[in-house]
C-alpha positions in Angstrom: -134.0 64.9 -9.0 -131.8 67.8 -10.1 -128.3 68.4 -8.8 -127.7 69.4 -5.2 -125.5 72.4 -4.8 -123.5 72.6 -1.6 -122.1 76.1 -1.0 -119.1 76.2 1.2 -118.5 79.5 2.8 -115.0 80.8 3.7 -115.3 79.9 7.4 -116.6 76.4 6.6 -120.4 76.9 6.9 -122.4 74.8 4.5 -125.5 76.1 2.7 -127.8 73.7 0.9 -131.0 75.1 -0.6 -131.1 78.1 1.7 -130.4 77.3 5.4 -127.0 76.5 6.9 -126.4 72.8 7.6 -123.8 70.8 9.5 -121.8 68.0 8.0 -123.9 65.6 10.0 -127.1 67.1 8.6 -125.6 67.0 5.1 -124.7 63.3 5.5 -128.3 62.4 6.5 -129.7 64.4 3.7 -127.4 62.9 1.1 -127.9 59.3 2.4 -131.7 59.8 2.1 -131.4 61.1 -1.4 -128.9 58.6 -2.7 -131.1 55.8 -1.4 -133.7 56.9 -4.0 -131.6 58.4 -6.7 -128.5 56.2 -7.2 -126.8 58.6 -9.6 -127.5 61.8 -7.7 -125.2 64.7 -8.7 -123.7 67.0 -6.1 -122.0 70.3 -7.1 -119.6 71.8 -4.5 -119.1 75.6 -4.7 -116.7 77.7 -2.7 -115.1 81.1 -3.2 -111.5 81.9 -3.7 -110.7 82.2 0.0 -112.5 79.0 1.2 -110.0 76.7 2.9 -109.7 73.5 0.9 -110.1 71.4 4.0 -113.8 72.4 4.1 -114.2 71.2 0.5 -112.5 67.9 1.4 -115.0 67.5 4.3 -117.9 67.8 1.9 -116.3 65.4 -0.6 -115.8 62.9 2.3 -119.4 63.3 3.3 -120.6 62.6 -0.2 -118.5 59.4 -0.3 -119.9 58.3 3.0 -123.4 58.8 1.6 -122.6 56.7 -1.4 -122.5 59.7 -3.8 -119.8 59.6 -6.4 -121.2 62.0 -9.0 -119.4 65.1 -7.6 -118.5 68.2 -9.5 -117.1 71.6 -8.7 -118.6 74.9 -9.7 -116.2 77.6 -10.8 -116.5 81.1 -12.0 -114.0 82.8 -14.3 -112.4 85.8 -12.8 -113.9 89.1 -13.6 -112.0 91.0 -16.3 -110.0 93.9 -15.0 -111.7 97.2 -15.6 -109.7 99.9 -17.4 -108.4 102.6 -15.1 
């Protein structure tokens, strides 16, 4: 299975493959996947204003589901446009 991307919005909402999910939903989904795919990768993505506590919640959920292959997606800042 390919990587799972968890998008963390600025207010803490989680989006996985389209619809919003709760942490409880995410835990069930990740446990089911990790039971089949032992080395499942999860990528956590947030924007520059997302509170880090929401990222930590997703990391904790991955750990509870037995997923240790966790990475963070980042994007380089856009270059400033000449004025």
